[in-house]
C-alpha positions in Angstrom: 15.6 42.6 1.9 11.8 42.8 1.5 12.1 41.2 -1.9 14.0 38.3 -0.3 11.3 37.9 2.4 8.5 38.0 -0.2 10.3 35.4 -2.4 11.0 33.1 0.6 7.3 33.4 1.7 6.1 32.7 -1.8 8.4 29.7 -2.1 7.1 28.2 1.2 3.5 28.7 0.1 4.1 26.8 -3.1 5.8 23.9 -1.2 3.0 23.9 1.3 0.2 23.8 -1.4 2.1 21.0 -3.3 2.5 18.9 -0.1 -1.2 19.4 0.7 -2.3 18.2 -2.8 0.0 15.1 -2.4 -1.6 14.4 1.0 -5.1 14.9 -0.3 -4.4 12.6 -3.3 -3.2 9.9 -1.0 -6.2 10.3 1.3 -8.6 10.1 -1.7 -6.8 7.0 -3.0 -7.2 5.4 0.5 -10.9 6.4 0.6 -11.4 4.8 -2.8 -9.7 1.6 -1.6 -11.9 1.6 1.5 -15.0 1.9 -0.7 -13.8 -1.0 -2.9 -13.4 -3.2 0.1 -16.7 -2.1 1.7 -18.5 -2.8 -1.6 -17.1 -6.4 -1.7 -17.9 -7.0 2.0 -21.3 -5.3 2.1 -20.5 -3.6 5.4 -23.3 -1.1 6.1 -21.4 1.0 8.7 -18.3 1.2 6.5 -20.3 2.1 3.4 -22.3 4.8 5.2 -19.1 6.3 6.7 -17.6 6.8 3.1 -20.6 8.5 1.5 -22.6 11.7 1.8 -26.3 11.5 2.3 -26.7 13.4 -1.1 -24.9 10.6 -2.9 -26.0 10.0 -6.5 -24.8 6.6 -7.8 -25.2 6.1 -11.5 -25.1 2.6 -13.0 -24.0 1.9 -16.6 -27.5 0.8 -17.5 -28.9 4.2 -16.6 -30.4 3.5 -13.2 -29.5 6.0 -10.5 -29.4 5.0 -6.8 -29.6 7.5 -3.9 -27.4 6.9 -0.8 -30.0 4.6 0.9 -30.5 2.4 -2.2 -26.8 2.1 -2.8 -26.1 0.9 0.7 -29.2 -1.4 0.9 -28.4 -3.2 -2.4 -24.9 -4.0 -1.2 -25.9 -5.0 2.3 -28.8 -7.2 1.1 -26.7 -8.8 -1.6 -29.1 -7.7 -4.3 -25.8 -6.3 -5.7 -23.1 -8.7 -4.6 -19.5 -8.1 -5.7 -17.4 -11.2 -5.1 -14.3 -9.3 -6.3 -13.5 -5.8 -7.5 -10.3 -4.9 -9.2 -9.4 -1.3 -10.0 -6.8 -0.3 -12.5 -5.6 2.9 -14.3 -6.8 5.1 -11.4 -6.2 8.8 -11.8 -6.9 11.4 -9.0 -7.3 15.1 -9.6 -7.8 17.5 -6.7 -9.7 20.8 -7.3 -10.1 22.7 -4.0 -12.1 20.5 -1.7 -13.3 18.2 -4.5 -11.6 15.2 -6.0 -12.3 13.6 -9.4 -11.3 10.0 -9.6 -11.4 7.9 -12.8 -10.6 4.3 -13.0 -11.2 1.0 -14.8 -13.4 -1.4 -12.8 -13.5 -5.1 -13.3 -15.7 -7.2 -11.0 -17.2 -10.7 -10.6 -20.7 -10.7 -9.2 -23.2 -13.0 -7.5 -26.3 -10.8 -7.4 -29.2 -12.3 -5.6 -31.5 -14.1 -8.1 -29.0 -13.8 -11.0 -26.4 -16.0 -12.5 -22.8 -15.1 -11.5 -21.3 -12.5 -13.9 -18.4 -10.3 -14.9 -18.6 -6.6 -15.1 -16.1 -4.3 -16.9 -16.7 -0.6 -16.5 -15.1 2.8 -16.6 -16.0 4.8 -13.5 -16.0 8.5 -12.5 -16.1 9.2 -8.8 -16.6 12.7 -7.2 -15.3 13.0 -3.7 -15.8 16.0 -1.4 -13.6 16.8 1.6 -15.9 17.1 4.6 -14.0 18.4 7.5 -10.9 16.1 7.4 -12.4 13.1 5.6 -13.2 12.5 1.9 -16.8 11.4 1.2 -18.3 10.1 -2.0 -20.8 12.5 -3.5 -21.3 11.0 -7.0 -20.4 8.0 -9.1 -21.1 7.3 -12.7 -20.3 4.1 -14.6 -20.1 3.5 -18.3 -19.5 0.3 -20.2 -15.8 0.0 -21.0 -14.9 -0.2 -24.7 
């Protein structure tokens, strides 16, 4: 009888953990989509709600923004994304951390520059803070 109870309890734990990972994967996917939209719209409040103050945001050219620079560049249109398309997104949950990789294609209209196209591969690191997922790190590399 005890073996049956232990087996049943173990089975329920596995199902519960699996369901939690699916819920977290969906929540991270939704947070990444909110970030994409906020980057296009340059909405300060929305951008700030999605990131941690410790954000490190790496550009493909090597420059690294902190949280304040990241938000200010988008709000001021110094970095102006007209469109952003994300494809081939993969989400991996490890505890309270999520690793997201995707292909990023954007059209830009950065202040003082000619319109352009950007094709990158992106790594995002999200951390679960209370019940929400917040962006801690981002690194871009030129797509091959």
